C-alpha positions as CSV (number, residue, x, y, z in Angstrom):
1,M,0.0,0.0,0.0
2,K,1.4,3.4,-1.0
3,E,0.6,5.9,1.7
4,L,0.8,9.7,1.9
5,S,0.9,11.2,5.3
6,I,-0.1,14.8,5.8
7,F,0.7,16.6,9.1
8,I,-1.1,19.8,9.7
9,D,-0.6,22.7,12.1
10,E,-2.0,26.2,12.2
11,S,-1.1,29.7,13.5
12,G,-3.5,32.3,14.6
13,D,-7.2,32.2,15.5
14,F,-10.5,32.9,13.8
15,G,-11.3,35.9,16.0
16,E,-11.4,39.5,14.8
17,Y,-8.3,41.1,13.4
18,A,-5.8,42.2,16.1
19,P,-2.2,43.5,15.8
20,H,-0.9,40.5,17.7
21,S,-2.8,38.1,15.5
22,P,-3.0,39.6,12.0
23,Y,-2.9,36.3,10.0
24,Y,-4.3,32.8,10.0
25,I,-2.1,30.2,8.5
26,I,-2.5,26.4,7.9
27,T,0.6,24.5,7.1
28,M,0.8,20.9,5.7
29,I,3.7,18.6,5.5
30,F,3.5,15.8,3.0
31,H,5.4,12.6,3.6
32,N,5.5,9.6,1.3
33,Q,5.7,6.6,3.7
34,D,7.9,4.7,1.3
35,E,10.7,7.2,2.2
36,S,11.7,6.3,5.8
37,I,12.8,9.1,8.0
38,Q,13.2,7.0,11.2
39,S,17.0,7.4,11.2
40,S,16.7,11.2,11.1
41,I,14.1,11.1,13.9
42,N,16.4,8.9,16.0
43,K,19.3,11.3,15.4
44,L,17.2,14.3,16.5
45,N,16.0,12.5,19.6
46,Q,19.6,11.6,20.5
47,E,20.8,15.1,20.0
48,L,18.0,16.4,22.3
49,S,18.9,13.8,24.8
50,Y,22.5,15.1,24.9
51,L,20.9,18.4,25.9
52,N,18.9,16.7,28.7
53,L,15.7,17.4,26.7
54,D,14.3,13.9,26.3
55,N,10.7,13.7,25.1
56,L,10.8,17.5,24.3
57,C,7.9,18.7,22.1
58,I,9.6,21.4,20.0
59,H,7.2,24.3,19.9
60,T,8.7,27.1,17.9
61,G,6.6,30.1,19.0
62,P,7.5,29.6,22.7
63,I,11.2,29.1,21.7
64,I,11.2,32.5,20.0
65,R,9.1,34.3,22.7
66,R,11.0,32.5,25.6
67,E,7.9,31.0,27.1
68,G,7.0,27.8,29.0
69,V,9.8,25.3,29.3
70,Y,12.1,27.7,27.4
71,E,11.6,30.6,29.8
72,S,14.9,30.1,31.6
73,M,17.0,29.3,28.5
74,S,19.4,31.8,26.9
75,V,19.1,32.8,23.3
76,K,22.0,30.5,22.5
77,E,20.3,27.5,24.1
78,R,17.0,28.2,22.3
79,H,18.8,28.7,19.0
80,H,20.5,25.3,19.5
81,I,17.1,23.6,19.7
82,F,15.6,25.6,16.8
83,N,18.5,24.8,14.6
84,K,18.3,21.1,15.3
85,M,14.7,21.1,14.1
86,V,15.6,23.1,11.0
87,A,18.4,20.7,10.2
88,F,16.0,17.8,10.6
89,I,13.5,19.3,8.1
90,R,16.3,20.0,5.6
91,Q,17.7,16.5,5.6
92,I,14.4,14.5,5.3
93,N,12.4,13.9,2.1
94,I,9.2,15.9,2.7
95,R,7.4,18.7,1.1
96,Y,5.2,21.4,2.6
97,K,2.6,24.0,1.7
98,C,1.3,27.0,3.6
99,F,-2.2,28.5,3.1
100,S,-2.9,31.9,4.7
101,I,-5.3,34.8,4.9
102,E,-4.9,38.3,6.3
103,K,-7.6,38.8,8.9
104,R,-7.8,42.5,8.3
105,N,-9.6,41.7,5.0
106,I,-11.9,39.1,6.4
107,S,-15.4,40.0,7.7
108,D,-16.2,36.9,9.7
109,V,-15.4,33.2,10.4
110,V,-17.5,32.0,7.5
111,E,-15.5,34.1,5.0
112,A,-12.2,33.0,6.6
113,T,-13.0,29.3,6.4
114,G,-14.3,29.7,2.9
115,R,-11.2,31.4,1.7
116,L,-8.9,28.8,3.3
117,S,-11.0,26.0,1.9
118,K,-10.8,27.4,-1.6
119,Q,-7.0,27.7,-1.4
120,I,-6.6,24.1,-0.2
121,S,-9.1,22.8,-2.7
122,Q,-7.3,24.5,-5.6
123,F,-3.9,23.1,-4.4
124,I,-5.3,19.6,-4.3
125,R,-6.8,19.9,-7.8
126,E,-3.5,21.2,-9.2
127,H,-1.8,18.1,-7.9
128,Y,-4.7,15.7,-8.2
129,T,-3.0,13.1,-10.2
130,E,-0.2,12.8,-7.6
131,F,-2.6,12.6,-4.7
132,L,-4.5,9.8,-6.5
133,S,-1.3,7.9,-7.0
134,F,-1.4,6.9,-3.3
135,D,-3.6,4.1,-2.1
136,V,-4.1,5.8,1.3
137,V,-4.0,9.5,2.3
138,K,-3.8,10.0,6.0
139,I,-4.4,13.4,7.5
140,Y,-2.9,14.0,11.0
141,Y,-4.2,17.0,13.0
142,D,-4.5,17.6,16.8
143,N,-8.0,19.0,16.4
144,G,-6.8,22.2,18.0
145,Q,-9.4,24.4,16.3
146,I,-12.9,23.1,15.3
147,E,-12.9,25.4,12.2
148,V,-9.8,23.7,10.8
149,S,-11.2,20.3,11.5
150,K,-14.3,21.2,9.5
151,I,-12.2,22.6,6.6
152,L,-10.0,19.5,6.4
153,S,-13.0,17.1,6.6
154,S,-15.0,18.9,4.0
155,V,-12.2,19.5,1.5
156,F,-10.4,16.1,1.7
157,N,-13.7,14.1,1.7
158,A,-15.0,16.1,-1.2
159,L,-11.9,15.7,-3.4
160,L,-10.2,12.4,-2.5
161,P,-11.7,8.9,-2.6
162,N,-11.0,7.6,0.9
163,P,-9.0,10.0,3.2
164,V,-8.2,8.8,6.7
165,F,-8.2,11.2,9.6
166,R,-6.0,10.7,12.7
167,K,-6.0,12.9,15.8
168,V,-2.4,13.3,17.0
169,M,-0.6,14.4,20.2
170,P,2.1,16.8,19.0
171,V,4.8,15.3,21.3
172,E,4.4,11.9,19.5
173,Y,5.2,13.1,15.9
174,K,8.3,15.1,14.9
175,L,6.7,15.9,11.6
176,F,3.9,17.6,13.4
177,Q,6.5,19.7,15.3
178,A,8.2,20.4,11.9
179,A,4.8,21.7,10.6
180,D,4.7,24.0,13.6
181,L,8.1,25.4,12.8
182,L,7.3,25.9,9.1
183,C,4.0,27.6,10.2
184,T,6.0,30.0,12.3
185,I,8.5,30.7,9.5
186,E,5.6,31.5,7.2
187,L,4.2,33.9,9.8
188,V,7.6,35.6,10.1
189,K,7.8,35.9,6.3
190,L,4.4,37.7,6.2
191,K,5.4,40.0,9.0
192,I,8.6,41.0,7.3
193,K,6.7,41.7,4.1
194,N,4.3,44.0,6.0
195,N,6.9,45.6,8.4
196,M,5.4,43.8,11.5
197,F,8.5,42.1,12.8
198,S,8.1,41.9,16.6
199,K,10.6,42.6,19.4
200,S,10.9,39.0,20.4
201,E,11.5,38.0,16.7
202,I,14.2,40.6,16.3
203,A,15.8,39.4,19.6
204,F,15.8,35.8,18.4
205,F,16.6,36.1,14.7
206,G,18.7,39.3,14.7
207,N,18.7,41.0,11.3
208,I,16.4,40.1,8.5
209,R,19.2,39.4,6.0
210,D,20.6,36.6,8.2
211,L,17.0,35.2,8.8
212,K,16.4,34.9,5.1
213,K,19.8,33.4,4.4
214,N,19.9,30.9,7.3
215,Y,16.3,29.8,7.5
216,I,13.8,31.2,5.0
217,K,15.7,30.4,1.8
218,P,16.9,26.9,2.8
219,L,13.5,25.8,4.0
220,S,11.7,27.2,1.0
221,K,13.4,24.5,-1.1
222,K,11.0,22.0,0.6
223,E,7.9,23.9,-0.5
224,W,5.6,22.0,-2.9
225,Q,5.0,24.4,-5.7
């Protein structure tokens, strides 16, 4: 059986526009299960273990903002964790795609879900033959927001023959954590474009040129066009 796994994370909320939450982003990582990534997962877990961070769920937003388990860590320590996840993404055979809306231009949750559904549907149609080449398409999501669950259910059930949905715990899947990082990078890209780079992002990433060179450009090579 040829299987495509899709790991999905989101950034933002479906509430009204606010300066601290200007966008809503859905990020999907696509992994052909014929391409094993277990050795890369083992390597990442081992490297985290060396840092006394066994079973760490890498959550990129809190790393940047110095929140939760990262609160007492220095910038250097947080960079170390962030860079290990970036290296993991770069070395494995996956693709990703981000779908986003700017909430400033959205009137309500119905319009927001409609626009995102349209973007995702268009993407699937553009790559329909490739999606159909898999016997099974499994969608992994943590059911974090009911609106996203509804979008995924309606779009994938409408366009694909027999999609399978799996609820996940983020700590259990490195690809879900990778989707979280790529979602954050997409948010940063949108903020740079609209001159909305935050103080915490400046403190973590430094200047925009290095951010683009070290993270945005290398990771963009994994994007499914």
